[in-house]
C-alpha positions as CSV (number, residue, x, y, z in Angstrom):
1,M,100.4,104.4,147.8
2,E,98.7,107.2,149.7
3,L,96.8,109.7,147.6
4,P,96.5,113.4,148.4
5,D,93.4,114.5,150.2
6,P,91.3,115.4,148.4
7,Y,92.5,113.4,145.4
8,L,91.5,114.9,142.0
9,P,92.0,112.5,139.1
10,G,92.9,113.4,135.6
11,A,93.5,116.9,134.3
12,I,91.7,118.5,137.2
13,S,94.7,117.5,139.3
14,L,96.4,120.6,137.8
15,L,94.1,122.8,139.8
16,D,96.8,123.2,142.4
17,Q,99.0,124.7,139.7
18,L,96.8,127.7,139.1
19,D,98.7,130.9,138.8
20,K,102.0,129.0,138.6
21,K,104.3,129.1,135.6
22,L,104.0,125.9,133.5
23,I,105.7,124.5,130.5
24,V,103.3,122.9,128.0
25,V,104.5,120.6,125.2
26,L,102.1,120.3,122.3
27,R,101.7,117.5,119.8
28,D,103.5,119.3,117.1
29,G,106.6,119.7,119.3
30,R,106.2,123.3,120.2
31,K,107.0,124.3,123.8
32,L,104.9,127.0,125.5
33,I,105.7,128.6,128.9
34,G,103.1,130.7,130.7
35,Y,101.0,131.2,133.9
36,L,98.1,128.8,134.2
37,R,94.9,130.8,134.7
38,S,92.2,128.1,134.2
39,I,91.6,124.4,133.3
40,D,88.6,122.2,132.8
41,Q,87.9,118.4,132.8
42,F,89.0,118.2,129.2
43,A,92.5,119.6,129.9
44,N,91.7,122.8,128.0
45,L,94.1,125.3,129.4
46,I,94.1,129.1,129.6
47,L,97.7,130.4,129.8
48,D,98.7,134.1,130.4
49,E,102.0,135.8,129.6
50,V,102.9,133.0,127.2
51,V,106.2,132.6,125.3
52,E,107.0,130.0,122.7
53,R,110.5,128.7,123.4
54,T,112.8,127.3,120.7
55,F,116.1,125.6,121.2
56,C,119.2,125.1,119.1
57,D,122.5,123.7,120.6
58,K,123.2,125.7,123.8
59,F,120.9,128.6,122.9
60,Y,117.2,129.4,123.2
61,S,114.9,132.1,122.0
62,D,111.4,133.2,123.1
63,I,108.5,134.4,120.9
64,R,105.8,136.2,122.9
65,H,102.2,135.3,122.4
66,G,100.5,136.8,125.5
67,F,97.1,135.2,126.3
68,L,96.3,131.7,124.8
69,L,93.5,129.1,125.0
70,I,95.0,125.7,124.3
71,R,92.7,122.7,123.5
72,G,93.4,119.7,125.7
73,E,93.7,117.3,122.8
74,N,96.8,119.1,121.6
75,V,98.6,118.8,125.0
76,V,101.3,116.1,125.4
77,L,102.9,117.2,128.6
78,A,102.3,120.0,131.2
79,G,104.1,120.7,134.4
80,E,105.5,123.4,136.6
81,I,108.8,125.0,135.5
82,D,111.5,126.4,137.7
83,E,113.4,129.1,135.7
84,T,115.8,129.8,138.6
85,L,117.7,126.7,137.8
86,D,120.9,127.2,135.8
87,T,120.5,125.2,132.6
88,G,123.7,126.5,130.9
89,L,121.6,127.8,128.0
90,K,122.1,131.3,126.6
91,E,119.2,133.5,125.4
92,I,119.4,135.0,121.9
93,T,117.0,137.0,119.7
94,G,114.5,135.5,117.3
95,N,116.6,136.7,114.3
96,E,119.7,135.2,115.8
97,M,117.9,131.9,116.4
98,T,116.7,131.8,112.8
99,M,120.2,132.4,111.4
100,L,121.6,129.8,113.8
101,Q,119.1,127.2,112.7
102,E,119.7,128.0,109.0
103,E,123.5,127.7,109.6
104,R,123.1,124.4,111.4
105,S,120.7,123.2,108.6
106,R,123.3,124.0,105.9
107,H,126.0,122.2,107.8
108,H,123.7,119.2,108.3
109,N,122.8,119.1,104.6
110,R,126.4,119.4,103.4
111,K,127.4,116.6,105.8
112,H,124.6,114.1,104.9
113,D,123.6,114.9,101.3
114,L,125.5,112.6,98.9
115,P,125.7,113.2,95.2
116,K,123.4,111.1,93.1
117,A,125.0,109.0,90.4
118,E,123.6,109.4,87.0
119,P,121.5,106.4,85.9
120,Q,123.4,104.1,83.6
121,R,122.2,101.3,81.4
122,K,123.1,97.9,82.6
123,T,125.7,95.9,80.7
124,K,127.0,92.4,80.9
125,H,130.2,93.9,82.4
126,A,128.5,95.7,85.3
127,D,129.0,92.9,87.8
128,M,131.9,93.6,90.3
129,D,135.0,91.6,89.8
130,D,138.5,92.0,91.2
131,A,139.6,94.4,88.4
132,S,136.5,96.7,88.8
133,F,136.9,96.7,92.6
134,L,140.6,97.7,92.4
135,T,139.8,100.4,89.9
136,K,137.0,101.8,92.0
137,F,139.2,101.7,95.1
138,I,142.0,103.7,93.4
139,L,139.4,106.2,92.2
140,A,138.0,106.6,95.7
141,V,141.4,107.1,97.2
142,F,142.2,109.7,94.6
143,L,139.0,111.6,95.1
144,F,139.3,111.4,98.9
145,S,142.9,112.7,99.0
146,I,143.0,115.2,96.1
147,E,139.5,116.4,95.6
148,N,138.6,116.9,99.4
149,F,135.5,114.7,99.1
150,S,134.2,112.8,102.2
151,I,134.9,109.1,102.1
152,F,131.2,108.5,101.3
153,Q,131.2,111.0,98.5
154,A,134.5,109.5,97.1
155,A,133.1,106.0,97.2
156,E,129.9,106.8,95.4
157,K,131.6,109.0,92.8
158,A,134.2,106.3,92.1
159,H,131.4,103.8,91.5
160,F,129.7,106.2,89.1
161,L,132.9,106.8,87.2
162,W,133.5,103.1,86.9
163,R,130.0,102.5,85.5
164,L,130.6,105.3,83.1
165,K,133.8,103.6,81.9
166,V,132.0,100.3,81.4
167,S,129.2,101.7,79.4
168,T,131.1,104.2,77.2
169,G,134.7,102.8,77.2
170,K,136.2,106.1,78.4
171,I,136.0,108.7,81.2
172,N,136.2,112.4,80.9
173,F,137.7,113.0,84.3
174,A,137.8,116.8,84.1
175,R,134.1,116.9,83.3
176,H,132.9,114.4,85.8
177,F,135.0,114.8,88.9
178,R,133.1,117.8,90.1
179,R,129.6,117.1,88.7
180,G,127.1,117.7,91.5
181,M,130.0,118.7,93.9
182,A,129.8,122.4,93.8
183,Q,130.9,123.7,97.2
184,L,130.2,127.0,99.0
185,H,133.0,129.5,99.4
186,K,134.6,129.1,102.8
187,V,134.7,132.6,104.5
188,V,136.4,133.8,107.7
189,F,135.6,137.3,108.9
190,V,138.6,139.2,110.4
191,L,137.4,141.9,112.8
192,G,139.1,144.0,115.4
193,P,139.8,147.7,116.3
194,P,142.0,150.0,114.1
195,G,145.6,149.0,114.6
196,S,144.9,145.5,115.9
197,G,146.9,144.0,113.1
198,K,144.2,142.8,110.7
199,G,146.2,143.5,107.6
200,T,149.4,142.0,108.9
201,Q,147.8,138.8,110.0
202,C,145.7,138.5,106.8
203,A,149.0,138.8,104.8
204,L,150.6,136.0,106.8
205,I,147.5,133.8,106.6
206,Q,147.4,134.3,102.8
207,K,151.1,133.5,102.4
208,N,151.2,130.4,104.6
209,L,147.7,128.9,104.4
210,G,146.6,130.0,100.9
211,L,143.5,131.8,101.8
212,V,142.7,134.9,99.7
213,H,142.6,138.2,101.5
214,L,139.7,140.5,100.6
215,S,139.3,144.0,102.0
216,A,135.9,145.5,101.5
217,G,137.4,149.0,101.6
218,D,140.0,148.1,99.0
219,L,137.4,146.6,96.7
220,L,135.3,149.7,96.9
221,R,138.2,152.0,96.2
222,A,139.4,149.8,93.2
223,E,135.9,149.7,91.8
224,R,135.6,153.4,92.1
225,Q,138.7,153.9,89.9
226,R,137.8,151.3,87.3
227,P,136.7,153.1,84.1
228,D,134.0,150.6,82.9
229,S,132.6,149.9,86.4
230,E,128.8,149.5,86.7
231,Y,129.1,150.7,90.4
232,G,131.9,153.3,90.1
233,R,129.7,156.4,89.7
234,L,127.3,155.3,92.5
235,I,130.2,154.7,94.8
236,D,131.7,158.0,93.9
237,E,128.5,159.9,94.6
238,H,128.1,158.3,98.1
239,I,131.7,159.0,99.0
240,K,131.4,162.7,97.9
241,N,128.1,163.1,99.8
242,G,129.5,161.4,102.9
243,S,126.8,158.7,102.8
244,I,127.3,155.0,103.2
245,V,127.7,152.9,100.1
246,P,124.7,150.4,99.9
247,V,125.7,147.1,101.4
248,A,124.4,145.2,98.3
249,I,127.2,146.8,96.3
250,T,129.8,145.7,98.8
251,C,128.4,142.2,98.8
252,A,128.4,142.1,95.0
253,L,132.0,143.1,94.9
254,L,133.0,140.5,97.4
255,E,131.1,137.8,95.5
256,N,132.7,138.8,92.2
257,A,136.2,138.8,93.8
258,M,135.6,135.3,95.2
259,K,134.4,134.0,91.8
260,A,137.4,135.6,90.1
261,S,139.8,133.9,92.5
262,G,138.7,130.4,91.3
263,D,139.5,127.5,93.6
264,S,140.8,128.7,96.9
265,A,141.3,127.3,100.4
266,G,139.0,130.0,101.6
267,F,138.6,133.8,101.9
268,L,139.5,136.3,104.6
269,I,137.1,139.2,104.6
270,D,138.9,142.0,106.4
271,G,136.9,144.7,108.3
272,F,133.4,143.5,107.2
273,P,130.7,143.4,108.4
274,R,131.3,146.6,110.3
275,N,127.7,147.3,111.6
276,Q,124.2,145.9,111.7
277,D,123.3,147.1,108.3
278,N,126.3,145.3,106.8
279,L,125.3,142.1,108.7
280,D,121.7,142.3,107.5
281,G,122.8,142.9,103.9
282,W,125.2,140.0,104.1
283,Q,122.6,137.7,105.4
284,K,120.2,138.8,102.6
285,E,122.7,138.7,99.7
286,M,125.2,136.0,100.7
287,A,123.9,133.6,103.3
288,D,123.2,130.8,100.8
289,K,126.3,131.4,98.8
290,V,129.1,131.0,101.4
291,D,130.1,129.0,104.4
292,V,131.1,131.3,107.3
293,R,133.5,129.1,109.2
294,F,134.2,131.6,112.0
295,C,135.0,135.2,113.0
296,L,138.6,135.8,113.8
297,F,138.5,138.5,116.5
298,L,141.9,140.3,116.9
299,S,141.6,142.0,120.3
300,C,144.0,144.7,121.5
301,E,144.1,147.5,124.1
302,T,143.1,151.0,122.8
303,G,146.4,152.6,123.8
304,V,148.4,150.0,121.9
305,C,146.2,150.4,118.8
306,V,146.5,154.2,118.8
307,D,150.3,154.0,119.2
308,R,150.6,151.5,116.3
309,C,148.5,153.6,114.0
310,L,150.4,156.8,114.8
311,H,153.8,155.2,114.0
312,R,153.0,152.7,111.2
313,G,153.9,155.3,108.5
314,Q,151.3,154.3,105.9
315,G,150.5,157.9,105.1
316,R,146.8,157.6,105.9
317,T,145.1,160.9,106.5
318,D,143.0,159.5,109.3
319,D,146.0,158.2,111.2
320,N,146.0,161.1,113.7
321,E,145.0,160.9,117.3
322,D,141.6,162.7,117.0
323,S,140.5,160.6,114.0
324,L,141.7,157.4,115.6
325,R,139.7,158.1,118.8
326,L,136.6,158.6,116.6
327,R,137.3,155.4,114.6
328,I,137.7,153.4,117.8
329,D,134.5,154.8,119.2
330,T,132.7,153.8,116.0
331,Y,134.2,150.3,116.3
332,N,133.1,150.0,119.9
333,T,129.5,151.1,119.2
334,Q,128.9,149.5,115.8
335,T,131.4,146.7,115.0
336,F,131.9,145.2,118.4
337,P,128.2,144.3,118.7
338,I,128.7,142.3,115.4
339,I,131.5,140.3,117.1
340,Q,129.1,139.7,120.1
341,H,126.5,138.4,117.7
342,Y,128.8,135.8,116.2
343,E,130.0,135.0,119.8
344,K,126.4,134.0,120.7
345,L,126.5,131.7,117.7
346,G,129.7,130.1,118.9
347,L,131.6,131.3,115.9
348,V,134.2,133.7,117.5
349,R,137.9,132.8,117.8
350,E,139.7,135.5,119.8
351,V,143.4,136.1,119.5
352,K,145.1,138.8,121.6
353,T,147.5,141.0,119.4
354,N,149.3,143.2,121.9
355,R,152.6,141.4,121.1
356,D,155.0,140.6,118.3
357,P,153.1,139.8,115.0
358,Q,154.9,136.5,114.5
359,D,153.9,135.4,118.0
360,V,150.4,136.4,117.3
361,Y,150.4,134.4,114.0
362,V,151.4,131.2,115.8
363,D,148.1,131.4,117.7
364,V,146.2,132.5,114.6
365,E,147.5,129.6,112.5
366,K,146.5,127.2,115.3
367,V,142.9,128.5,115.1
368,F,142.8,127.8,111.4
369,K,144.4,124.4,111.6
370,E,141.8,123.4,114.3
371,D,139.1,124.4,111.9
372,G,140.5,122.2,109.1
373,F,142.3,124.7,107.0
């Protein structure tokens, strides 16, 4: 093999990479990208215009560090990077990356964490025989089919219930079926411009698929009228002053409504989050309490939306052309960026609604069925 002339062994061979953009992988797994300004015989590097790049699925995010001195003992790999190549990755913000990683972590934990059976004292009947195997098999099938457990959760819970039967002589099924099995509320956001058919489609989904329809606006109006409401006076003051009701109140009302609904296939949250403040408040108050499955985006041309609102005959004072134009402008500047945020996370399911509502629902139902509803 012919060596370059002159041949520089070891780290000094990187001298020809001076002022070029490198990717440097550290021992702790972090990946730094920057311009190499200097290097010594110990592979100590000086990088300029440095960003720390993190990855999740098909997305990446950069954290800027500027000028860094990196000790050679921490370097695992270093080499030139060509950022003109199309990797198929999409860049997102640091906050979006954090939320995406948290969401993936929650999905991973729910998928792999199995409930721990309570320790039971050993008995002479604990050895498996044909009868115990059959009993556990029947319990597992029941839990898997009726209780929506995974097959692994069903098998472990069935074993626990059988051991409880052996040691106590009885099983309190109502008490023990769901022990350690608390699940997060499944949530689907329904967003779209005024007149896109959100209310119509939510009603059809609730009727046919059993999800509960929650409208943030309806909940605020109902709470305002409730005599013993802890939030009513505050909501009333904000509405009278023309100010925005704190998002923490909206989240509290949504959470209370979900709890009051008991067991449900899931919840449709209509017209929320409307803006960045709503989204930030939701992440702060509700991120660890719900499982956001996706955002149903009902898209429709502006002209069709305006025509529908003007002729739907609901008696709304803001269903006039001037008000509608303002509402649509607000949607375009404040709500549509929220849809784009969820699109970057791969959570948007778009259905076009400029056609008969029943035809629209066929596609909507397909989206829900594909997600396991």
